N, CA, C and O atoms as CSV, one atom per row, in Angstrom:
chain,resi,resn,atom,element,x,y,z
A,1,UNK,N,N,40.099,8.769,4.208
A,1,UNK,CA,C,40.900,9.951,4.404
A,1,UNK,C,C,41.625,10.341,3.115
A,1,UNK,O,O,41.736,11.521,2.784
A,2,UNK,N,N,42.119,9.325,2.389
A,2,UNK,CA,C,42.808,9.603,1.134
A,2,UNK,C,C,41.860,10.228,0.119
A,2,UNK,O,O,42.242,11.128,-0.629
A,3,UNK,N,N,40.620,9.744,0.100
A,3,UNK,CA,C,39.634,10.311,-0.822
A,3,UNK,C,C,39.372,11.780,-0.496
A,3,UNK,O,O,39.272,12.616,-1.394
A,4,UNK,N,N,39.265,12.078,0.773
A,4,UNK,CA,C,39.020,13.454,1.197
A,4,UNK,C,C,40.166,14.363,0.765
A,4,UNK,O,O,39.939,15.463,0.261
A,5,UNK,N,N,41.378,13.906,0.963
A,5,UNK,CA,C,42.545,14.691,0.560
A,5,UNK,C,C,42.574,14.847,-0.956
A,5,UNK,O,O,42.842,15.935,-1.466
A,6,UNK,N,N,42.301,13.767,-1.672
A,6,UNK,CA,C,42.296,13.826,-3.133
A,6,UNK,C,C,41.217,14.778,-3.636
A,6,UNK,O,O,41.467,15.579,-4.537
A,7,UNK,N,N,40.018,14.696,-3.059
A,7,UNK,CA,C,38.926,15.597,-3.452
A,7,UNK,C,C,39.284,17.049,-3.171
A,7,UNK,O,O,39.036,17.929,-3.994
A,8,UNK,N,N,39.861,17.290,-2.021
A,8,UNK,CA,C,40.264,18.651,-1.664
A,8,UNK,C,C,41.307,19.171,-2.639
A,8,UNK,O,O,41.222,20.310,-3.097
A,9,UNK,N,N,42.282,18.343,-2.953
A,9,UNK,CA,C,43.332,18.743,-3.883
A,9,UNK,C,C,42.760,19.029,-5.271
A,9,UNK,O,O,43.095,20.045,-5.880
A,10,UNK,N,N,41.904,18.145,-5.771
A,10,UNK,CA,C,41.311,18.339,-7.090
A,10,UNK,C,C,40.433,19.585,-7.140
A,10,UNK,O,O,40.450,20.325,-8.124
A,11,UNK,N,N,39.673,19.812,-6.083
A,11,UNK,CA,C,38.836,21.007,-6.030
A,11,UNK,C,C,39.698,22.262,-6.060
A,11,UNK,O,O,39.403,23.208,-6.791
A,12,UNK,N,N,40.757,22.268,-5.268
A,12,UNK,CA,C,41.661,23.413,-5.236
A,12,UNK,C,C,42.319,23.621,-6.601
A,12,UNK,O,O,42.437,24.754,-7.066
A,13,UNK,N,N,42.744,22.540,-7.238
A,13,UNK,CA,C,43.382,22.635,-8.551
A,13,UNK,C,C,42.408,23.170,-9.593
A,13,UNK,O,O,42.782,23.991,-10.429
A,14,UNK,N,N,41.167,22.711,-9.546
A,14,UNK,CA,C,40.158,23.187,-10.495
A,14,UNK,C,C,39.863,24.666,-10.282
A,14,UNK,O,O,39.710,25.414,-11.248
A,15,UNK,N,N,39.783,25.088,-9.033
A,15,UNK,CA,C,39.522,26.497,-8.741
A,15,UNK,C,C,40.674,27.368,-9.221
A,15,UNK,O,O,40.447,28.449,-9.765
A,16,UNK,N,N,41.886,26.918,-9.031
A,16,UNK,CA,C,43.054,27.671,-9.468
A,16,UNK,C,C,43.076,27.771,-10.984
A,16,UNK,O,O,43.366,28.835,-11.529
A,17,UNK,N,N,42.773,26.675,-11.672
A,17,UNK,CA,C,42.752,26.692,-13.136
A,17,UNK,C,C,41.663,27.615,-13.649
A,17,UNK,O,O,41.873,28.347,-14.616
A,18,UNK,N,N,40.515,27.587,-13.020
A,18,UNK,CA,C,39.414,28.444,-13.457
A,18,UNK,C,C,39.762,29.913,-13.266
A,18,UNK,O,O,39.441,30.742,-14.117
A,19,UNK,N,N,40.410,30.239,-12.166
A,19,UNK,CA,C,40.779,31.626,-11.897
A,19,UNK,C,C,41.855,32.103,-12.860
A,19,UNK,O,O,41.943,33.299,-13.139
A,20,UNK,N,N,42.670,31.198,-13.371
A,20,UNK,CA,C,43.761,31.574,-14.255
A,20,UNK,C,C,43.310,31.736,-15.699
A,20,UNK,O,O,44.107,32.107,-16.561
A,21,UNK,N,N,42.058,31.465,-15.965
A,21,UNK,CA,C,41.560,31.545,-17.333
A,21,UNK,C,C,41.806,32.918,-17.956
A,21,UNK,O,O,42.356,33.013,-19.053
A,22,UNK,N,N,41.405,33.975,-17.263
A,22,UNK,CA,C,41.536,35.327,-17.810
A,22,UNK,C,C,41.885,36.269,-16.669
A,22,UNK,O,O,40.996,36.859,-16.054
A,23,UNK,N,N,43.149,36.409,-16.389
A,23,UNK,CA,C,43.575,37.260,-15.290
A,23,UNK,C,C,43.852,38.658,-15.824
A,23,UNK,O,O,44.942,38.940,-16.323
A,24,UNK,N,N,42.867,39.515,-15.714
A,24,UNK,CA,C,42.952,40.862,-16.269
A,24,UNK,C,C,44.074,41.659,-15.606
A,24,UNK,O,O,44.777,42.419,-16.272
A,25,UNK,N,N,44.239,41.487,-14.311
A,25,UNK,CA,C,45.264,42.248,-13.600
A,25,UNK,C,C,46.664,41.932,-14.120
A,25,UNK,O,O,47.498,42.827,-14.247
A,26,UNK,N,N,46.919,40.666,-14.417
A,26,UNK,CA,C,48.239,40.268,-14.903
A,26,UNK,C,C,48.456,40.601,-16.378
A,26,UNK,O,O,49.572,40.475,-16.881
A,27,UNK,N,N,47.413,41.018,-17.065
A,27,UNK,CA,C,47.533,41.328,-18.488
A,27,UNK,C,C,48.272,42.641,-18.728
A,27,UNK,O,O,48.698,42.918,-19.849
A,28,UNK,N,N,48.424,43.443,-17.687
A,28,UNK,CA,C,49.181,44.687,-17.821
A,28,UNK,C,C,48.452,45.782,-18.566
A,28,UNK,O,O,49.087,46.616,-19.212
A,29,UNK,N,N,47.138,45.799,-18.492
A,29,UNK,CA,C,46.377,46.809,-19.228
A,29,UNK,C,C,46.603,48.216,-18.677
A,29,UNK,O,O,46.816,49.158,-19.439
A,30,UNK,N,N,46.556,48.352,-17.363
A,30,UNK,CA,C,46.724,49.693,-16.776
A,30,UNK,C,C,48.099,50.279,-17.089
A,30,UNK,O,O,48.175,51.440,-17.490
A,31,UNK,N,N,49.192,49.525,-16.923
A,31,UNK,CA,C,50.499,50.079,-17.311
A,31,UNK,C,C,50.575,50.401,-18.807
A,31,UNK,O,O,51.222,51.371,-19.204
A,32,UNK,N,N,49.914,49.587,-19.632
A,32,UNK,CA,C,49.923,49.845,-21.076
A,32,UNK,C,C,49.211,51.155,-21.398
A,32,UNK,O,O,49.646,51.910,-22.268
A,33,UNK,N,N,48.123,51.415,-20.696
A,33,UNK,CA,C,47.381,52.664,-20.904
A,33,UNK,C,C,48.202,53.840,-20.373
A,33,UNK,O,O,48.345,54.858,-21.049
A,34,UNK,N,N,48.733,53.695,-19.174
A,34,UNK,CA,C,49.466,54.786,-18.527
A,34,UNK,C,C,50.781,55.117,-19.237
A,34,UNK,O,O,51.278,56.237,-19.119
A,35,UNK,N,N,51.341,54.172,-19.961
A,35,UNK,CA,C,52.643,54.379,-20.597
A,35,UNK,C,C,52.583,55.272,-21.834
A,35,UNK,O,O,53.609,55.803,-22.260
A,36,UNK,N,N,51.420,55.441,-22.405
A,36,UNK,CA,C,51.303,56.211,-23.643
A,36,UNK,C,C,51.132,57.700,-23.343
A,36,UNK,O,O,50.185,58.097,-22.665
A,37,UNK,N,N,52.057,58.521,-23.854
A,37,UNK,CA,C,51.994,59.958,-23.581
A,37,UNK,C,C,50.745,60.593,-24.184
A,37,UNK,O,O,50.234,61.580,-23.653
A,38,UNK,N,N,50.254,60.039,-25.279
A,38,UNK,CA,C,49.038,60.585,-25.898
A,38,UNK,C,C,47.845,60.485,-24.951
A,38,UNK,O,O,46.965,61.346,-24.953
A,39,UNK,N,N,47.824,59.436,-24.152
A,39,UNK,CA,C,46.711,59.249,-23.220
A,39,UNK,C,C,46.833,60.156,-21.997
A,39,UNK,O,O,45.887,60.264,-21.216
A,40,UNK,N,N,47.975,60.803,-21.820
A,40,UNK,CA,C,48.165,61.714,-20.694
A,40,UNK,C,C,47.528,63.081,-20.956
A,40,UNK,O,O,47.269,63.836,-20.020
A,41,UNK,N,N,47.277,63.395,-22.226
A,41,UNK,CA,C,46.715,64.699,-22.580
A,41,UNK,C,C,45.257,64.780,-22.139
A,41,UNK,O,O,44.495,63.822,-22.270
A,42,UNK,N,N,44.889,65.947,-21.615
A,42,UNK,CA,C,43.534,66.151,-21.094
A,42,UNK,C,C,42.471,65.927,-22.167
A,42,UNK,O,O,41.381,65.441,-21.866
A,43,UNK,N,N,42.777,66.272,-23.399
A,43,UNK,CA,C,41.778,66.130,-24.468
A,43,UNK,C,C,41.446,64.665,-24.764
A,43,UNK,O,O,40.441,64.378,-25.414
A,44,UNK,N,N,42.274,63.752,-24.298
A,44,UNK,CA,C,42.041,62.325,-24.540
A,44,UNK,C,C,41.544,61.591,-23.299
A,44,UNK,O,O,41.589,60.362,-23.238
A,45,UNK,N,N,41.074,62.341,-22.321
A,45,UNK,CA,C,40.605,61.730,-21.068
A,45,UNK,C,C,39.454,60.760,-21.310
A,45,UNK,O,O,39.365,59.728,-20.644
A,46,UNK,N,N,38.570,61.078,-22.257
A,46,UNK,CA,C,37.438,60.187,-22.531
A,46,UNK,C,C,37.910,58.860,-23.110
A,46,UNK,O,O,37.352,57.811,-22.788
A,47,UNK,N,N,38.920,58.895,-23.950
A,47,UNK,CA,C,39.468,57.661,-24.521
A,47,UNK,C,C,40.013,56.775,-23.400
A,47,UNK,O,O,39.796,55.563,-23.394
A,48,UNK,N,N,40.717,57.387,-22.459
A,48,UNK,CA,C,41.272,56.635,-21.328
A,48,UNK,C,C,40.142,56.044,-20.489
A,48,UNK,O,O,40.219,54.891,-20.064
A,49,UNK,N,N,39.091,56.834,-20.248
A,49,UNK,CA,C,37.939,56.306,-19.496
A,49,UNK,C,C,37.312,55.131,-20.233
A,49,UNK,O,O,36.930,54.136,-19.617
A,50,UNK,N,N,37.206,55.249,-21.553
A,50,UNK,CA,C,36.627,54.158,-22.344
A,50,UNK,C,C,37.472,52.891,-22.235
A,50,UNK,O,O,36.930,51.798,-22.069
A,51,UNK,N,N,38.783,53.027,-22.326
A,51,UNK,CA,C,39.667,51.863,-22.213
A,51,UNK,C,C,39.536,51.213,-20.841
A,51,UNK,O,O,39.530,49.987,-20.725
A,52,UNK,N,N,39.433,52.031,-19.816
A,52,UNK,CA,C,39.279,51.478,-18.463
A,52,UNK,C,C,37.906,50.844,-18.276
A,52,UNK,O,O,37.768,49.869,-17.537
A,53,UNK,N,N,36.896,51.387,-18.935
A,53,UNK,CA,C,35.567,50.772,-18.887
A,53,UNK,C,C,35.603,49.399,-19.549
A,53,UNK,O,O,35.009,48.446,-19.043
A,54,UNK,N,N,36.295,49.296,-20.676
A,54,UNK,CA,C,36.438,48.001,-21.348
A,54,UNK,C,C,37.216,47.023,-20.474
A,54,UNK,O,O,36.878,45.841,-20.414
A,55,UNK,N,N,38.257,47.507,-19.796
A,55,UNK,CA,C,39.014,46.656,-18.862
A,55,UNK,C,C,38.099,46.133,-17.763
A,55,UNK,O,O,38.135,44.951,-17.422
A,56,UNK,N,N,37.281,47.023,-17.214
A,56,UNK,CA,C,36.345,46.614,-16.163
A,56,UNK,C,C,35.325,45.609,-16.693
A,56,UNK,O,O,34.924,44.690,-15.979
A,57,UNK,N,N,34.910,45.787,-17.945
A,57,UNK,CA,C,33.971,44.838,-18.551
A,57,UNK,C,C,34.607,43.457,-18.672
A,57,UNK,O,O,33.929,42.444,-18.501
A,58,UNK,N,N,35.894,43.412,-18.964
A,58,UNK,CA,C,36.594,42.120,-19.038
A,58,UNK,C,C,36.573,41.424,-17.681
A,58,UNK,O,O,36.394,40.208,-17.604
A,59,UNK,N,N,36.755,42.195,-16.616
A,59,UNK,CA,C,36.705,41.621,-15.266
A,59,UNK,C,C,35.323,41.052,-14.989
A,59,UNK,O,O,35.194,39.970,-14.418
A,60,UNK,N,N,34.291,41.781,-15.394
A,60,UNK,CA,C,32.916,41.312,-15.184
A,60,UNK,C,C,32.659,40.040,-15.986
A,60,UNK,O,O,32.076,39.089,-15.465
A,61,UNK,N,N,33.086,40.012,-17.241
A,61,UNK,CA,C,32.903,38.810,-18.058
A,61,UNK,C,C,33.571,37.604,-17.411
A,61,UNK,O,O,32.997,36.515,-17.375
A,62,UNK,N,N,34.766,37.794,-16.907
A,62,UNK,CA,C,35.477,36.696,-16.257
A,62,UNK,C,C,34.732,36.234,-15.010
A,62,UNK,O,O,34.609,35.034,-14.766
A,63,UNK,N,N,34.239,37.179,-14.225
A,63,UNK,CA,C,33.542,36.799,-12.988
A,63,UNK,C,C,32.208,36.114,-13.269
A,63,UNK,O,O,31.716,35.354,-12.434
A,64,UNK,N,N,31.615,36.376,-14.439
A,64,UNK,CA,C,30.364,35.718,-14.817
A,64,UNK,C,C,30.602,34.387,-15.523
A,64,UNK,O,O,29.652,33.725,-15.938
A,65,UNK,N,N,31.867,33.995,-15.659
A,65,UNK,CA,C,32.171,32.695,-16.248
A,65,UNK,C,C,32.325,32.706,-17.758
A,65,UNK,O,O,32.034,31.708,-18.418
A,66,UNK,N,N,32.777,33.818,-18.313
A,66,UNK,CA,C,33.013,33.923,-19.748
A,66,UNK,C,C,34.493,34.216,-20.010
A,66,UNK,O,O,34.835,35.301,-20.480
A,67,UNK,N,N,35.370,33.257,-19.711
A,67,UNK,CA,C,36.807,33.520,-19.846
A,67,UNK,C,C,37.250,33.773,-21.284
A,67,UNK,O,O,38.157,34.575,-21.506
A,68,UNK,N,N,36.641,33.117,-22.257
A,68,UNK,CA,C,37.045,33.337,-23.648
A,68,UNK,C,C,36.716,34.759,-24.098
A,68,UNK,O,O,37.522,35.412,-24.760
A,69,UNK,N,N,35.527,35.229,-23.733
A,69,UNK,CA,C,35.132,36.585,-24.083
A,69,UNK,C,C,36.020,37.594,-23.366
A,69,UNK,O,O,36.384,38.627,-23.928
A,70,UNK,N,N,36.362,37.285,-22.120
A,70,UNK,CA,C,37.264,38.135,-21.347
A,70,UNK,C,C,38.614,38.245,-22.052
A,70,UNK,O,O,39.160,39.340,-22.192
A,71,UNK,N,N,39.142,37.123,-22.488
A,71,UNK,CA,C,40.440,37.123,-23.175
A,71,UNK,C,C,40.387,37.949,-24.452
A,71,UNK,O,O,41.321,38.692,-24.755
A,72,UNK,N,N,39.285,37.820,-25.207
A,72,UNK,CA,C,39.152,38.608,-26.439
A,72,UNK,C,C,39.114,40.102,-26.127
A,72,UNK,O,O,39.735,40.904,-26.824
A,73,UNK,N,N,38.390,40.464,-25.090
A,73,UNK,CA,C,38.292,41.872,-24.718
A,73,UNK,C,C,39.637,42.399,-24.218
A,73,UNK,O,O,40.013,43.528,-24.534
A,74,UNK,N,N,40.358,41.603,-23.450
A,74,UNK,CA,C,41.693,42.000,-22.989
A,74,UNK,C,C,42.611,42.225,-24.192
A,74,UNK,O,O,43.353,43.206,-24.230
A,75,UNK,N,N,42.563,41.329,-25.163
A,75,UNK,CA,C,43.390,41.481,-26.364
A,75,UNK,C,C,43.015,42.751,-27.123
A,75,UNK,O,O,43.886,43.451,-27.638
A,76,UNK,N,N,41.734,43.042,-27.192
A,76,UNK,CA,C,41.270,44.248,-27.871
A,76,UNK,C,C,41.783,45.502,-27.163
A,76,UNK,O,O,42.279,46.423,-27.811
A,77,UNK,N,N,41.664,45.538,-25.844
A,77,UNK,CA,C,42.131,46.702,-25.081
A,77,UNK,C,C,43.643,46.858,-25.227
A,77,UNK,O,O,44.141,47.976,-25.361
A,78,UNK,N,N,44.369,45.751,-25.201
A,78,UNK,CA,C,45.825,45.814,-25.401
A,78,UNK,C,C,46.150,46.418,-26.766
A,78,UNK,O,O,47.038,47.262,-26.887
A,79,UNK,N,N,45.425,45.979,-27.784
A,79,UNK,CA,C,45.646,46.507,-29.126
A,79,UNK,C,C,45.344,47.995,-29.219
A,79,UNK,O,O,46.085,48.747,-29.852
A,80,UNK,N,N,44.252,48.417,-28.586
A,80,UNK,CA,C,43.898,49.838,-28.591
A,80,UNK,C,C,44.931,50.665,-27.830
A,80,UNK,O,O,45.288,51.763,-28.258
A,81,UNK,N,N,45.408,50.144,-26.713
A,81,UNK,CA,C,46.399,50.869,-25.911
A,81,UNK,C,C,47.754,50.934,-26.615
A,81,UNK,O,O,48.508,51.889,-26.429
A,82,UNK,N,N,48.059,49.931,-27.412
A,82,UNK,CA,C,49.349,49.883,-28.106
A,82,UNK,C,C,49.426,50.878,-29.258
A,82,UNK,O,O,50.518,51.275,-29.665
A,83,UNK,N,N,48.273,51.280,-29.783
A,83,UNK,CA,C,48.238,52.212,-30.918
A,83,UNK,C,C,47.388,53.424,-30.547
A,83,UNK,O,O,46.265,53.563,-31.031
A,84,UNK,N,N,47.912,54.299,-29.692
A,84,UNK,CA,C,47.094,55.403,-29.202
A,84,UNK,C,C,46.608,56.347,-30.300
A,84,UNK,O,O,45.479,56.833,-30.235
A,85,UNK,N,N,47.436,56.614,-31.301
A,85,UNK,CA,C,47.000,57.532,-32.356
A,85,UNK,C,C,45.784,56.985,-33.098
A,85,UNK,O,O,44.819,57.709,-33.342
A,86,UNK,N,N,45.836,55.697,-33.455
A,86,UNK,CA,C,44.696,55.072,-34.136
A,86,UNK,C,C,43.466,55.046,-33.234
A,86,UNK,O,O,42.348,55.291,-33.687
A,87,UNK,N,N,43.678,54.748,-31.963
A,87,UNK,CA,C,42.569,54.681,-31.012
A,87,UNK,C,C,41.909,56.039,-30.865
A,87,UNK,O,O,40.683,56.141,-30.839
A,88,UNK,N,N,42.718,57.078,-30.767
A,88,UNK,CA,C,42.180,58.434,-30.627
A,88,UNK,C,C,41.413,58.823,-31.884
A,88,UNK,O,O,40.347,59.432,-31.791
A,89,UNK,N,N,41.936,58.481,-33.054
A,89,UNK,CA,C,41.225,58.784,-34.305
A,89,UNK,C,C,39.891,58.050,-34.365
A,89,UNK,O,O,38.881,58.626,-34.770
A,90,UNK,N,N,39.883,56.787,-33.964
A,90,UNK,CA,C,38.640,56.002,-33.983
A,90,UNK,C,C,37.596,56.577,-33.038
A,90,UNK,O,O,36.396,56.487,-33.296
A,91,UNK,N,N,38.055,57.163,-31.954
A,91,UNK,CA,C,37.122,57.651,-30.938
A,91,UNK,C,C,36.679,59.081,-31.190
A,91,UNK,O,O,35.941,59.644,-30.381
A,92,UNK,N,N,37.102,59.669,-32.266
A,92,UNK,CA,C,36.832,61.087,-32.491
A,92,UNK,C,C,35.454,61.357,-33.079
A,92,UNK,O,O,35.266,62.345,-33.788
A,93,UNK,N,N,34.507,60.502,-32.796
A,93,UNK,CA,C,33.133,60.708,-33.254
A,93,UNK,C,C,32.532,61.858,-32.452
A,93,UNK,O,O,32.386,61.759,-31.234
A,94,UNK,N,N,32.187,62.939,-33.128
A,94,UNK,CA,C,31.658,64.116,-32.435
A,94,UNK,C,C,30.161,64.287,-32.660
A,94,UNK,O,O,29.629,65.383,-32.482
A,95,UNK,N,N,29.493,63.239,-33.041
A,95,UNK,CA,C,28.051,63.286,-33.253
A,95,UNK,C,C,27.365,63.540,-31.909
A,95,UNK,O,O,27.390,62.688,-31.022
A,96,UNK,N,N,26.755,64.714,-31.767
A,96,UNK,CA,C,26.125,65.105,-30.499
A,96,UNK,C,C,24.999,64.155,-30.100
A,96,UNK,O,O,24.881,63.786,-28.932
A,97,UNK,N,N,24.169,63.759,-31.069
A,97,UNK,CA,C,23.054,62.863,-30.755
A,97,UNK,C,C,23.566,61.517,-30.252
A,97,UNK,O,O,23.030,60.952,-29.298
A,98,UNK,N,N,24.594,61.019,-30.897
A,98,UNK,CA,C,25.161,59.741,-30.468
A,98,UNK,C,C,25.738,59.868,-29.060
A,98,UNK,O,O,25.565,58.970,-28.235
A,99,UNK,N,N,26.414,60.968,-28.784
A,99,UNK,CA,C,26.980,61.188,-27.452
A,99,UNK,C,C,25.881,61.236,-26.398
A,99,UNK,O,O,26.044,60.691,-25.306
A,100,UNK,N,N,24.768,61.881,-26.716
A,100,UNK,CA,C,23.643,61.940,-25.775
A,100,UNK,C,C,23.052,60.554,-25.544
A,100,UNK,O,O,22.708,60.209,-24.414
A,101,UNK,N,N,22.930,59.757,-26.605
A,101,UNK,CA,C,22.407,58.398,-26.476
A,101,UNK,C,C,23.307,57.554,-25.571
A,101,UNK,O,O,22.822,56.800,-24.728
A,102,UNK,N,N,24.604,57.687,-25.753
A,102,UNK,CA,C,25.545,56.934,-24.927
A,102,UNK,C,C,25.412,57.357,-23.471
A,102,UNK,O,O,25.380,56.515,-22.574
A,103,UNK,N,N,25.334,58.668,-23.240
A,103,UNK,CA,C,25.209,59.163,-21.873
A,103,UNK,C,C,23.914,58.665,-21.233
A,103,UNK,O,O,23.917,58.250,-20.075
A,104,UNK,N,N,22.817,58.704,-21.973
A,104,UNK,CA,C,21.536,58.225,-21.449
A,104,UNK,C,C,21.581,56.733,-21.150
A,104,UNK,O,O,20.990,56.279,-20.170
A,105,UNK,N,N,22.273,55.974,-21.979
A,105,UNK,CA,C,22.333,54.521,-21.767
A,105,UNK,C,C,23.135,54.168,-20.522
A,105,UNK,O,O,22.976,53.075,-19.980
A,106,UNK,N,N,23.989,55.066,-20.061
A,106,UNK,CA,C,24.791,54.811,-18.864
A,106,UNK,C,C,24.010,55.045,-17.584
A,106,UNK,O,O,24.390,54.550,-16.523
A,107,UNK,N,N,22.917,55.797,-17.676
A,107,UNK,CA,C,22.123,56.093,-16.489
A,107,UNK,C,C,21.226,54.908,-16.167
A,107,UNK,O,O,20.560,54.373,-17.054
A,108,UNK,N,N,21.205,54.492,-14.899
A,108,UNK,CA,C,20.361,53.353,-14.511
A,108,UNK,C,C,18.885,53.650,-14.766
A,108,UNK,O,O,18.416,54.767,-14.552
A,109,UNK,N,N,18.186,52.658,-15.215
A,109,UNK,CA,C,16.749,52.797,-15.478
A,109,UNK,C,C,15.986,52.089,-14.372
A,109,UNK,O,O,16.357,50.993,-13.950
A,110,UNK,N,N,14.922,52.719,-13.909
A,110,UNK,CA,C,14.068,52.119,-12.895
A,110,UNK,C,C,12.854,51.503,-13.567
A,110,UNK,O,O,12.356,52.020,-14.567
A,111,UNK,N,N,12.388,50.410,-13.017
A,111,UNK,CA,C,11.177,49.776,-13.544
A,111,UNK,C,C,10.000,50.703,-13.268
A,111,UNK,O,O,9.963,51.360,-12.228
A,112,UNK,N,N,9.030,50.765,-14.194
A,112,UNK,CA,C,7.870,51.628,-13.961
A,112,UNK,C,C,7.081,51.144,-12.749
A,112,UNK,O,O,6.904,49.945,-12.534
A,113,UNK,N,N,6.617,52.106,-11.971
A,113,UNK,CA,C,5.830,51.767,-10.785
A,113,UNK,C,C,4.411,51.436,-11.204
A,113,UNK,O,O,3.850,52.042,-12.118
A,114,UNK,N,N,3.844,50.452,-10.506
A,114,UNK,CA,C,2.444,50.117,-10.759
A,114,UNK,C,C,1.580,51.131,-10.027
A,114,UNK,O,O,1.906,51.537,-8.911
A,115,UNK,N,N,0.481,51.540,-10.647
A,115,UNK,CA,C,-0.399,52.499,-9.973
A,115,UNK,C,C,-0.992,51.876,-8.717
A,115,UNK,O,O,-1.270,50.678,-8.665
A,116,UNK,N,N,-1.179,52.721,-7.705
A,116,UNK,CA,C,-1.770,52.241,-6.450
A,116,UNK,C,C,-3.222,51.876,-6.685
A,116,UNK,O,O,-3.916,52.466,-7.513
A,117,UNK,N,N,-3.651,50.893,-5.935
A,117,UNK,CA,C,-5.050,50.475,-6.038
A,117,UNK,C,C,-5.350,49.716,-7.308
A,117,UNK,O,O,-6.481,49.738,-7.794
A,118,UNK,N,N,-4.356,49.048,-7.851
A,118,UNK,CA,C,-4.575,48.310,-9.090
A,118,UNK,C,C,-5.219,46.958,-8.835
A,118,UNK,O,O,-5.405,46.165,-9.758
A,119,UNK,N,N,-5.561,46.697,-7.562
A,119,UNK,CA,C,-6.274,45.469,-7.256
A,119,UNK,C,C,-5.379,44.288,-6.989
A,119,UNK,O,O,-5.873,43.162,-6.920
A,120,UNK,N,N,-4.135,44.481,-6.842
A,120,UNK,CA,C,-3.224,43.355,-6.595
A,120,UNK,C,C,-2.830,43.267,-5.180
A,120,UNK,O,O,-2.068,42.375,-4.806
């Protein structure tokens, strides 16, 4: 019985430690983004979407078991949110071709269908 209790306790402790590795919600990214008046302007809506996409990517990295990468990404987003003027300047790439490439890369790709009657 003692072994069972000890195993249960250790398992719970390990799970808690693993979950605490990179807690994106507690990092305060959303309040940091929302607090900057520059990010409230309509012309900077894409920058805000990008920051939130990076925040979401940190959550995905953490859920896939990459806490160190998650922490680095959280730190990066915090840095970008803390300096809105610099972030907006960095994001001011107006290259139309690059914008189209980014938009295309966001669209899900389907695997090519095999022709019917291919003998399989």
